[in-house]
C-alpha positions as CSV (number, residue, x, y, z in Angstrom):
1,X,110.3,127.6,113.2
2,X,112.3,124.7,114.8
3,X,111.5,121.5,112.9
4,X,112.1,117.8,113.6
5,X,111.9,115.3,110.8
6,X,111.8,111.7,111.8
7,X,113.1,109.1,109.3
8,X,115.7,111.6,108.3
9,X,117.4,109.2,105.9
10,X,114.3,108.1,104.1
11,X,113.6,108.9,100.4
12,X,110.8,111.3,101.4
13,X,113.0,113.1,104.1
14,X,115.8,113.3,101.5
15,X,113.4,115.1,99.2
16,X,112.2,117.4,102.0
17,X,115.7,118.5,102.8
18,X,115.7,120.5,99.5
19,X,112.8,122.6,100.8
20,X,112.7,122.5,104.6
21,X,115.4,123.4,107.1
22,X,115.4,121.3,110.3
23,X,116.8,118.5,112.3
24,X,116.6,115.4,110.1
25,X,117.1,112.4,112.4
26,X,117.4,108.9,111.1
27,X,117.2,105.8,113.2
28,X,120.8,106.2,114.1
29,X,120.0,109.4,115.9
30,X,116.4,108.9,116.9
31,X,115.1,105.3,117.3
32,X,111.4,105.9,117.9
33,X,111.0,102.5,119.5
34,X,113.5,103.6,122.2
35,X,112.0,106.0,124.9
36,X,115.5,107.1,125.9
37,X,116.1,108.5,122.4
38,X,112.8,110.5,122.7
39,X,113.6,111.7,126.2
40,X,116.8,113.3,124.9
41,X,114.9,115.5,122.4
42,X,114.4,119.2,122.9
43,X,111.3,121.1,122.0
44,X,110.2,121.7,118.4
45,X,107.6,123.9,116.8
46,X,106.8,121.3,114.2
47,X,107.3,117.5,113.9
48,X,107.2,115.8,110.5
49,X,107.1,112.1,110.9
50,X,108.3,110.2,107.8
51,X,109.7,107.2,109.6
52,X,108.5,103.7,108.9
53,X,110.0,100.6,110.4
54,X,107.8,98.5,112.7
55,X,104.7,98.9,114.6
56,X,106.7,99.1,117.8
57,X,107.6,102.7,117.1
58,X,104.0,103.7,117.5
59,X,104.1,102.8,121.2
60,X,106.0,106.0,121.7
61,X,104.3,108.4,119.3
62,X,102.3,110.1,121.9
63,X,105.4,110.5,124.0
64,X,107.1,112.1,121.0
65,X,104.2,114.5,120.6
66,X,104.2,115.5,124.2
67,X,108.0,115.6,124.7
68,X,108.6,117.9,121.7
69,X,105.7,120.3,122.6
70,X,105.1,120.7,118.9
71,X,102.3,123.0,117.8
72,X,102.1,121.3,114.4
73,X,102.6,117.6,113.8
74,X,102.5,116.0,110.3
75,X,102.6,112.2,109.8
76,X,102.9,110.6,106.4
77,X,100.7,107.5,106.1
78,X,100.1,105.2,103.2
79,X,97.2,103.7,101.2
80,X,98.0,100.3,102.6
81,X,97.3,101.5,106.1
82,X,94.6,104.0,105.2
83,X,92.4,101.7,103.0
84,X,93.3,98.4,104.5
85,X,94.5,97.3,101.2
86,X,95.6,93.9,102.4
87,X,95.3,92.0,99.1
88,X,98.2,93.9,97.7
89,X,101.5,92.0,98.1
90,X,104.1,93.5,100.3
91,X,105.0,94.0,103.9
92,X,102.0,93.4,106.1
93,X,103.8,94.9,109.2
94,X,104.2,98.2,107.3
95,X,100.5,98.4,106.7
96,X,99.7,97.6,110.4
97,X,102.2,100.2,111.5
98,X,100.5,102.9,109.4
99,X,97.0,101.7,110.4
100,X,98.0,101.9,114.1
101,X,99.6,105.3,113.6
102,X,96.3,106.6,112.0
103,X,94.4,105.5,115.0
104,X,96.8,107.1,117.5
105,X,96.6,110.4,115.6
106,X,92.8,110.3,115.4
107,X,92.7,109.7,119.2
108,X,95.3,112.4,119.8
109,X,93.3,115.0,117.9
110,X,90.2,114.4,120.0
111,X,92.0,116.5,122.7
112,X,94.8,118.3,120.9
113,X,93.9,119.1,117.4
114,X,97.4,119.7,116.0
115,X,98.3,116.6,114.1
116,X,97.6,115.9,110.4
117,X,97.9,112.6,108.6
118,X,99.2,113.0,105.1
119,X,98.6,110.4,102.3
120,X,101.2,111.4,99.7
121,X,100.0,109.1,96.9
122,X,102.2,106.8,94.9
123,X,105.9,107.6,95.1
124,X,108.1,105.3,93.1
125,X,110.8,107.6,91.7
126,X,112.8,110.6,92.7
127,X,110.6,113.0,90.7
128,X,107.4,111.8,92.5
129,X,109.1,112.2,95.9
130,X,110.4,115.6,95.0
131,X,106.9,116.7,93.8
132,X,105.2,115.7,97.1
133,X,108.1,117.2,99.1
134,X,107.7,120.5,97.4
135,X,103.9,120.5,97.6
136,X,104.2,119.7,101.3
137,X,106.8,122.4,101.9
138,X,104.6,125.0,100.2
139,X,101.7,124.3,102.6
140,X,102.9,123.1,106.0
141,X,103.8,126.4,107.6
142,X,100.3,127.9,107.0
143,X,98.4,124.7,107.6
144,X,95.1,125.0,109.5
145,X,94.0,121.9,111.3
146,X,90.3,121.9,110.5
147,X,89.4,118.2,110.1
148,X,90.4,115.0,111.9
149,X,90.8,113.2,108.6
150,X,93.6,112.1,106.4
151,X,94.6,114.6,103.8
152,X,95.3,113.1,100.3
153,X,98.1,115.4,99.2
154,X,98.2,113.9,95.7
155,X,94.7,115.0,94.8
156,X,94.1,117.8,97.4
157,X,91.2,116.3,99.3
158,X,90.3,114.9,102.7
159,X,89.5,111.2,103.1
160,X,88.0,109.5,106.0
161,X,89.5,106.8,108.2
């Protein structure tokens, strides 16, 4: 299976490298806000989106999905974007980026049910990132897309938008 991991230099992608072989592209190789970068991509069986930067990258997510011809797409979201937890201090733009991504995936799945949003739970240290990376690596290859909902990987249940 040929795999593309976006956000290839992130803490989550670094943890995934221990368990998954693929092309791990950071912003230096794949800037998702730049259509030219996406146009240069080949085809992939699976796309794992761990990138987070600004909401502008979401403008090209559907292009990424179509260009790669991926049969399986996994996107890591966050509680800030999932639950509109705006009272928490932190980067508001990050929450908006994740919220917009959730909407794009929901709409994408109305026609092509091959994308899964993953809520990984709290990840503050290397052990937490490693635990989620291993758990994801143990399940992604056999994943069955049955619900257009967010999968809470930390507690193994689906949650609504």
